[in-house]
N, C-alpha and C positions, 0 to 999 in steps of 0.2 A: 290634789296637787298642793303642796305647801308653798308659801311665798312670803317674802320679807315685807315688813310694813311699808306701804306706799308703792307696792309692786303694781306694774302696769301690764296688762295683757292686750293683745290686738286680735280683733275678729274681722276677717275679710269676707264679705258677702259675695259669693261667686257662683250662686246656684241658678241664676236667671237664664232664660232661653235667648233673649235678645231677638225677638221676632222680626224687628225692623231691620236687622242685619241681613235678613234673607239668606241665611247661610246654614249649612249643616254643622259648622264648627261652633262650639259653645262661645257665647259672647266674650267671656274674659280670655279666650284663647285667640281672638282676632289679633292679627299682627300689627304692631306699631314699631317701625324701624327694625323689622324682621324679628321682633320679640313679642310674645303674647302681651296683651294689655296687663294681664296679671303680673307678669315679670316686673313692670314698672312700679305697680303698687307694692309689691313685695320688696322691692329695692328701697322704697321710700320708708316703709314701716318696720322692716326687719331689725334695723339697729336700735329700736326702742324697747323691744321685749319679745316674749314668746308669742307666736302667731298661730291662730286656728283659722282654717279656711273652710267656709261652709259651701259644699258643692251639691249640685242637684242635677239639672239638665246637662247631659253630656259629662257627668261627673267622673266617669272612668277616664276620659281623656285628661281632665284637669288633675285627677289624683295621680296619674302616671307622670304628668309633667312635674308636679310638685315633688314627687319621690325622686326624680332624676336631677332636679335643679334646686330645690329648697327642702332637703330631707329633714330639716329640723322642724318643719311646719307640721301641725296636727290637722288631719282632714276629718271633718264632721259632715255627715250627710243629712240633707233635707230631701227626703224621698218625695214628699208632696209639696209643691210650690204654693204655699198659702200666705205669702207676703213676707215683708222684711222682719216683722216682729216674730213671726213663726220661725224664720231662719235663725234669729238670735236664741230663740227657745232651744235650738239644737245644741247650743253651747253652754247651757245652764250648769251642767255638772262640771265641765271643764273650767268654767269661770269661778267656781266656788272658792277657790284658794287665793284669789287675787283681790286687791283693794279697788282698782280702777280698770276700766276697759275702754280702749279706743275701737270704735266701730266704723269701718269704711267700706265703701263699695268697690268691688273688684274691676269696675269699668272707669277708673279715674287715673289714667296713666300719666297725667301731669302732676299728680300730687308730689309734693316735695317733703322731705324729712324736716326741713326748717319750718314749713307751714304747720306740720303736725306738732312740732315743738311749741310754736307760737300758740296753738290752741290749747296745748297742755299747760303752758305757763299762764294762760288766761283763765284756767279752771279755778273756780272758787268753791268747788264741792257740788254735789248734786248732779245736775246734768248740764253740760255745755255743748253747743252744737254750732258748726260753722255756717255762716250765711254769706252771700255776696249780692251785689246789686246787678240785675240783669236788664239790658236794654230791651230784650224780648224774653219775658219770663215763661213763655209757653213750655209746658212740659214739667215745670218745677213746682214743688210745694211752696205756698206763699207763707211769709212770716207775718202773723197777726199779733199785735202787741197789746191789744185791749180786749177785755178788761185785764187779761194777764197773757203773757207771751205763750203762743202756741203755733203749731204748723198745720195748715190745711192743704191736703193733697189737691192737685188741680181739678180732678174729676169731681171733687166734693165742694169746690169753691162756689160761693155766690158771685154775682156780677161785680159787687164792690171788692170782694176779696181777690178776684182775678186781676183787678187793676193794680195791686200791690206789685212793686218791682224788686223788693228784698225777698230772696228766695232761699230755700233750704239747700245746702251744698251736699248733704248726705254724709257728713263726718260728725260723729258724736264722741264725746268723752264723758263717761258716766261712772259714778261710784257704784261698785258691784252690788252691795247689799240692797239698796233701794231698787236697782235694776231688776234683780231677781224677784223681788216682791211685786214689782210692777208688771213683769211679764205674766204673772199669774192672773192679773186683772184685765189683760187685754181681751178685747172682744172683736167681733167681725161685722159690727153694724155699720157698714159703709157701702158704697156703690159697687165695690169689687168683691165684697164678701171675704176680705183678707185680714190678717192681723197686721196692722200698720205699726211700724216702730215709732213713728211720730207721735202716736197716741200715748206712748209711755210718759210723755211730758206731763199729762194730766195726773198720773200717778205720783210723779215727783212733787207736783203742786200739792196734792192731797196729803202727802207725807211731810209737807213744809220743808222740803229740800230746795235749794237754789236752782233756778232754771235760767241759763244765760245764753244769749245769742252772741257769738264771736264773729264779728264781721271781718272777712278777708278781702283785702284791697284788690287783689288780682283774681279775676274770674278764671283765668287760665289755670291756676294752681288747683282748682277744685272742679274743673269741667268734666262732666260725664260724657260718655260716648253711647249714642243710641242707634246710629245709622252709618252707612258707609261714607257719607259726606263729613260727618263729625270725625270719623276715624282718620280720614285724610287730613283734616284740619289739625288734629292733635299731633299727627306725625310731623307736620311742618313746624309746629311750635316746638316740639322736642328736638327736631333737627337743629333748629336755630339756637336753642339753648346749649346743646353740646358743642356745636361748631363755634359759636360765639365765645364760649368758655375757653376753648383751645386757642383761639386766636388772641385772646387777651392774655391767657396764662403762659403760653409757650411761644407766642409769636408766629403761629401758623398763618401763612399768607394764602388767601383764597381770592383768585381773580374774579370769580362770580359765586359768592357764597350761596345764593338762592338755587343754584343748580347742583350743588355738592350735597351728597347724602352720606352720613356716617351713623353707625349704630352706637348704642350706649356703652358697649365694651371696647370701642376703639380707643387706643391710647397713642398720643403723640409725645415723643421724648424730647422734643425741642422744635426749633424753627423747621418749617417744611413749606414747600410751595405746591399748591394744589390748583390744577387747571379746571376750567368748567367741566361739568357733566362727569364728575368722578363719583364712584360709589365705594364705600369701605364698610364692611359688615363683620359681624362675629368678633372674635378676640384678635383683632388686627392691631399690630404695634408698628408704628412708623418712627424710625430713627431720626437723628438730627440732619438737617440739610438734605433731606430727601425731596425729589421732585416726582409728582405723579401727573402725567399728562391726560388729556381729555379722553372720555369714553373708556377709562380703565375701571375695572371692577376687581376689588381685592376682598377676599373673605377668609378669615382666620389665617393671616399671613403676618410674618415678622419681616420687616424690611430694615437692613442695616444702614448705618450712617452713610451719607453721601451717595446713595444709590439713586438711579433714575429709571422710572417706568415710563417708557414712551407710550404713545397713544394706542388705545384699543387693547391694552394688556388685560388678560384674564388670568388671575392668580388665586389659587385656593389651596388651603391646608398645606402651606409650604413655608419654607424659610429662605430668605435671600440675604446674603452677606453684605459686607461693606463695599462701597464703590462698585456695585455691579450695574450692568445696563441690561434692560429687558425691553423687547418689543422694537417697533410696533407690531401689532397683531400676533402676540405670542399667547400661548396657553400653557401655564405651569400649574400642575395640580398634584394632589394625592401624595403628600409627604415628600415632595421634592425638596432637596437641599442644594441651593446654589451658593458656592463659596465665594469669598472676597474676590473682587476684580474680574469676575467671570462675565460672559456676555451670552444671552439668550436672544437671538435676533428675530427678524420678521418672519412671520408664518412658520414658527417653530412650536411644536408641542413637546413638552417634557412631563413625563408621568412617572412618579415613584422612583426617582432617580437621584443620584448625587453627581454634581458637576463641580469638578475640582477647581482650586484656585487658578485664576488666570486662564481658564479654558473658555473656548468659544464654540458656540453652535449658532453660526451667523444667520442662516436662512433656509427655509423650505425643508426642514428635517423633523424626524420624530425620534426622541430618545425615551424608551419605555423600559422600566426595570433594569436600568443601566447604572454603572458606576464609571465615571470618567475621572482620570487622575488630573494632575496639574499640567497646565499649558497644552492641553489637547486642542487640536483644531479639526472640527468636523466639517467636511465639505458639503456644499449644497446638495439637497436631495438624499441625504443619508437617512436610513431607517434601520432601527433595531427591530428585527422580526421576532418579537418576544412571545407570540402566542401560537401554539400549534393546534388550536381548536379545542383543546381541553385544559392545558396548563400554561401558566406564564413561566418564562425562563429568563435568566439574567445574562446581561452582557457586561463584560469587565474590560475596561480600556485603561492602559497604564499611562504613566507620565510621558509628556513630550511626544505623543502620537499624532501623526497626520493621517486623517482618514479622507481619501479621495472622494470627489463628488460622486453622487449616485451610487454609493456603496450600500449593499444590503448585508447587514450583520445578523446572520441566522443564529439565534441563541438556542442553547447555551454556547457561548463562545467567548474566548479570552484573547485580547490583543496585548502583547507585551510592550514594555517601555521602549521608546524610541522606534517603534515599528511604524510601517506606512502601508496603506492599501491603495492599489491602483484604482482610478476612477472607473466606475461602472462595474465593479467587482461584486460577486456574491461570495461572501466569506462564510464558510460552513465549518471550518476547522480552526483551532487555536493557531495564533501567529506568535512565533517566538520573539524575544527582545531583539530589536534592531533589524528585523526582517522586513522585506517587501513582499506583500501578498497580493497576487493578481489571480482573480477567479472569474474569467469571462470567456466566452466562446471566441475562437479564432475568426478574425474578419476575412471575408471573401469578397473580392470586387469582381463584378461581371461587367466587361467592357461595353457590350452592346445592349444598353439599357432598353432601347426601343424594341429590339427583337425579343427581349425578355418579357416586356409587357404584352406583346402580341401573343406569345406562347401562353402567358397566364390567362388571356382572355378566351382561350380554347383553340387557337390555331397552332399547328406544328406540334413538336414533341413536348413531352412534360419536362419542366425544368426541375432539376434537383434542388431541394431546399436545405 
């Protein structure tokens, strides 16, 4: 691969098993804010140059994810997990056309693009690597500066070296030619019998290239994840980053920010009010002056300006217009489109339907595979019977229709403009414009109820039903 002078490549190490996660899912695919850890790393490094991801354990899962979400990335396999140095060896041919390479671990979801740029700006040639000061350095390689700077993995540390608190962050920026030469010199003479990438520093020293430690002030920016406790910790930190940013930039008001969870793809278009215990995930977009009340969960939803989601709303893969009201206790899903000024009320489910402007589905109803025109009123207990056991069928309701309570609309069926259905009707045929449709059994009153009950219990003649 050819590259311009000064070109930068990125190698992401994502082949590890992550035994301490105690999960069948590859380590870098463990979710943080409903996205794999690898997503957050890719988001941080992709703006800087071409990316190659080294995969190994569970590599098929990782490769499939990258193909769907980061198609520009190059996938390279480390079939045998023989250490970090061995992983970088898998990229030797790919790296040959570049001048510098950034090497990061795929389990660093808090890494920021600005942090990587800071490391790059601090690079004076040779090898630069990020360090931070750890209150508890357990698990990290220690930075030893005498007689010359090098890194000692914890398992190979002496007692004195273990006491050091400046540790290796696992982010390297190296000039490619000496890196490729140094990889050929790596050995496995250590407690793990692996090729340690940190040992490459000795090669840079021998070749008289600079070796520099770049101290990063915030441990959070380069924090790795090794177990479920740390996974939860980085989730909280990332949540706070995203939410605090929206509160400052767009004036989002959170009554209790610590109880609100938002994903990295959520976008606020302006001021909004978020009550406690709200979740927003996926590519959710919140318009200006939107209110979302407690215990609502939004996933891949667009909400128009001035709308209100009352408590316990569950909305997925749908679009809500301007000035709409939804809930409490509503479920809107699967490509539903709710137009401006419409109302989807309490204990209402709407699936794959279009709700026209100003229409109302106030309570206790199900609208599935339905199209509602403008200014429609759906009475309580109305159901579109859209499934015949094999296929889904559509219900079409025109403008200015009044559907009486407890109506069963047996699809496929069409209700014309300005039509009405009587309460308790079962509608199986199309209703013309302006018509009143009544589809129910004739009521029969039996005057002597006590005698009826006696006959039902076995005494006397059989009562006609």
